C-alpha positions as CSV (number, residue, x, y, z in Angstrom):
1,M,43.3,133.0,92.9
2,N,43.0,129.0,92.4
3,W,39.3,128.6,92.0
4,H,39.5,125.0,91.6
5,K,39.5,123.0,94.6
6,K,42.4,120.8,94.7
7,P,41.8,116.8,96.0
8,R,42.2,116.5,99.6
9,D,44.9,113.1,100.1
10,S,45.8,114.1,103.4
11,Y,43.1,112.6,105.2
12,H,44.3,110.3,108.3
13,H,44.0,106.8,107.3
14,G,40.6,106.6,109.6
15,N,39.6,109.6,108.5
16,L,39.6,109.3,104.7
17,R,37.2,105.8,105.0
18,K,34.8,107.9,107.5
19,A,34.9,110.5,104.7
20,L,33.8,108.3,102.0
21,I,31.1,106.8,104.0
22,D,29.6,110.3,104.7
23,A,29.9,111.2,100.9
24,A,28.5,107.9,99.8
25,L,25.5,108.1,102.4
26,D,25.0,111.9,100.9
27,L,24.8,110.6,97.2
28,I,22.6,107.8,98.3
29,R,20.1,109.8,99.3
30,S,20.3,111.7,96.3
31,K,21.1,109.1,93.7
32,G,20.5,105.6,95.3
33,T,22.8,103.3,95.9
34,G,23.3,102.5,92.4
35,G,23.1,106.1,91.2
36,F,26.7,107.4,91.8
37,T,29.9,106.2,90.4
38,F,32.9,105.5,92.7
39,A,35.3,108.8,91.3
40,E,32.2,110.6,91.8
41,A,32.2,109.5,95.8
42,A,36.1,110.0,95.8
43,R,35.1,113.7,94.3
44,H,32.4,114.3,96.8
45,A,34.7,113.2,99.5
46,G,37.4,115.9,98.1
47,V,39.9,113.3,97.4
48,S,41.5,112.2,94.2
49,P,40.2,109.7,92.1
50,A,42.7,106.9,93.6
51,A,42.4,107.6,97.2
52,P,39.3,105.1,97.7
53,Y,41.7,101.9,96.7
54,R,43.2,102.4,100.2
55,H,40.6,101.2,101.7
56,Y,37.8,99.6,98.6
57,K,38.5,97.8,95.5
58,D,35.3,99.2,94.2
59,R,31.9,101.3,94.6
60,E,30.0,97.8,95.9
61,A,32.9,97.6,98.6
62,L,32.3,100.9,99.7
63,V,28.8,100.7,99.9
64,A,29.0,97.2,101.7
65,D,30.9,99.2,104.6
66,V,28.4,101.3,104.6
67,A,25.1,98.9,105.0
68,G,27.3,97.1,107.8
69,Q,28.0,100.5,109.4
70,G,24.3,100.8,109.2
71,Y,23.2,97.5,110.7
72,K,25.5,98.1,113.7
73,A,23.5,101.6,114.6
74,F,20.1,99.2,113.6
75,S,21.4,96.9,115.9
76,A,22.3,99.2,119.2
77,A,18.9,101.3,118.0
78,M,17.0,97.9,118.8
79,D,19.1,96.9,121.6
80,K,18.5,100.7,123.2
81,A,14.6,100.3,122.9
82,W,14.5,96.7,124.3
83,N,16.4,97.7,127.1
84,D,16.4,94.2,128.7
85,G,13.1,93.5,128.8
86,K,12.3,96.7,131.0
87,P,9.8,97.3,132.8
88,D,7.9,94.6,131.1
89,V,8.7,92.3,128.1
90,A,5.4,93.2,126.2
91,A,6.1,97.2,126.6
92,S,10.0,96.6,125.6
93,F,8.9,94.2,122.5
94,K,6.1,97.2,121.1
95,R,9.5,99.3,121.7
96,T,11.8,97.2,119.4
97,G,9.7,96.7,116.6
98,E,9.2,101.0,116.7
99,A,12.7,101.1,116.9
100,Y,12.5,99.6,113.3
101,L,10.1,101.7,111.9
102,L,12.1,104.8,113.1
103,F,15.6,103.5,111.8
104,A,14.2,103.3,108.4
105,R,12.2,106.6,108.4
106,D,15.5,108.3,110.2
107,Q,18.3,106.8,108.4
108,P,17.0,106.5,104.8
109,A,20.3,106.1,103.5
110,Y,21.6,103.6,105.7
111,Y,18.3,101.6,105.0
112,S,19.0,101.7,101.7
113,A,22.3,100.1,101.7
114,M,21.4,97.7,103.6
115,F,18.0,96.3,102.2
116,E,18.2,97.8,98.6
117,S,22.1,97.7,96.9
118,G,21.5,94.2,95.9
119,L,24.8,93.4,97.6
120,N,25.3,89.5,98.1
121,I,26.2,90.0,102.0
122,A,27.6,86.3,101.6
123,T,30.8,88.1,99.8
124,Y,31.3,90.5,102.5
125,P,32.1,88.6,105.9
126,E,31.8,91.7,108.2
127,L,28.9,92.8,106.5
128,R,27.0,89.7,107.2
129,T,28.4,89.4,110.9
130,A,26.9,92.7,111.2
131,A,23.4,91.8,109.7
132,D,23.6,88.4,111.7
133,E,23.8,90.7,115.3
134,A,21.0,92.9,114.2
135,F,18.7,89.7,113.6
136,D,19.9,88.2,116.8
137,T,19.1,91.7,118.8
138,L,15.8,91.1,117.3
139,K,15.4,87.3,118.2
140,V,16.7,88.1,122.0
141,A,13.3,90.2,122.2
142,V,10.9,87.3,120.6
143,T,12.6,84.6,123.0
144,A,11.6,86.4,126.0
145,L,8.2,87.1,124.5
146,V,7.5,83.6,123.9
147,A,8.7,82.5,127.4
148,T,5.5,84.0,128.1
149,A,3.3,81.4,126.4
150,P,2.6,78.5,128.7
151,E,5.3,75.7,128.1
152,G,4.6,73.0,125.7
153,S,2.5,75.9,123.4
154,R,5.4,78.1,122.9
155,P,5.8,78.5,119.0
156,P,9.6,78.3,117.3
157,V,11.5,81.8,118.4
158,L,13.3,81.4,115.1
159,M,9.8,81.5,113.0
160,V,8.4,84.0,115.1
161,S,11.6,86.5,114.7
162,L,11.8,85.7,110.7
163,H,7.6,86.6,110.6
164,V,8.0,89.6,113.1
165,W,11.3,91.0,110.9
166,A,9.6,90.1,107.8
167,V,6.3,92.8,108.8
168,C,8.3,95.2,110.4
169,H,10.3,95.5,107.3
170,G,7.6,95.5,105.0
171,I,5.8,98.5,106.6
172,A,8.9,100.4,107.2
173,S,9.4,100.0,103.5
174,L,6.4,100.6,102.2
175,F,4.7,102.9,104.8
176,G,7.6,104.1,107.0
177,R,10.1,105.2,105.1
178,G,12.2,108.7,105.4
179,D,13.1,109.6,101.9
180,G,9.6,110.7,100.4
181,A,9.0,106.9,98.8
182,A,6.4,105.9,101.0
183,F,2.6,105.2,100.6
184,K,0.6,107.8,102.5
185,Q,-2.2,105.7,104.8
186,P,-4.7,107.3,107.3
187,I,-3.0,105.2,110.6
188,S,0.6,105.5,111.4
189,P,3.2,102.9,110.7
190,Q,3.7,102.3,114.1
191,E,-0.2,102.0,114.7
192,L,-0.6,99.8,111.5
193,L,2.4,97.4,113.1
194,E,0.9,97.6,116.6
195,S,-2.5,96.4,115.5
196,H,-0.8,93.7,113.0
197,M,1.4,92.5,116.2
198,L,-1.9,92.4,118.7
199,V,-3.6,90.0,115.8
200,Y,-0.2,87.6,115.2
201,L,1.1,87.6,118.6
202,R,-2.2,87.0,120.5
203,G,-2.8,84.3,117.7
204,L,0.1,82.6,119.0
205,G,-1.0,83.0,122.7
206,L,1.8,85.2,123.4
207,K,1.0,88.3,126.1
208,V,0.9,91.4,124.4
């Protein structure tokens, strides 16, 4: 009987990439973004140490691909929550913010790869594009919300978008993580976000 697991180098081209991404996600969940080697990712995927080089030049490039996939899923989750501003802009905007928090809770490995890996996203054009598209998804919702203010007193969309992103990110990172690293608070992350948004957005004259 063969007690040694033979590395599987017979993955189809696309399946190898998926196997490596899945392996990286598992390792990020258990060890963090910097807690595993390229060879360990290959071993976890059940392939030879040389196999990952068919897709990636090093471990950082693999993590960048994971982060890019995360941003795409993140953008899709916010876009679904926004739902073209239906049934009304305020309710849809609230759902979009909640989708941000839910992603951090439900997809902690992706979230870590996206925001905690220390990647220079300018080095990875596909990652840069995915990150920009995620921000643009949020900016669509902010643009609609800002339009509810009287013309002439509307705050800059980019400024509000950055503020909202920063608040969502801070609450998600500190209080809404799904990996057990969150600070415990007497109110939920969703309630904390809603109360902050009410104070901030109403202060800008927006209808929420």
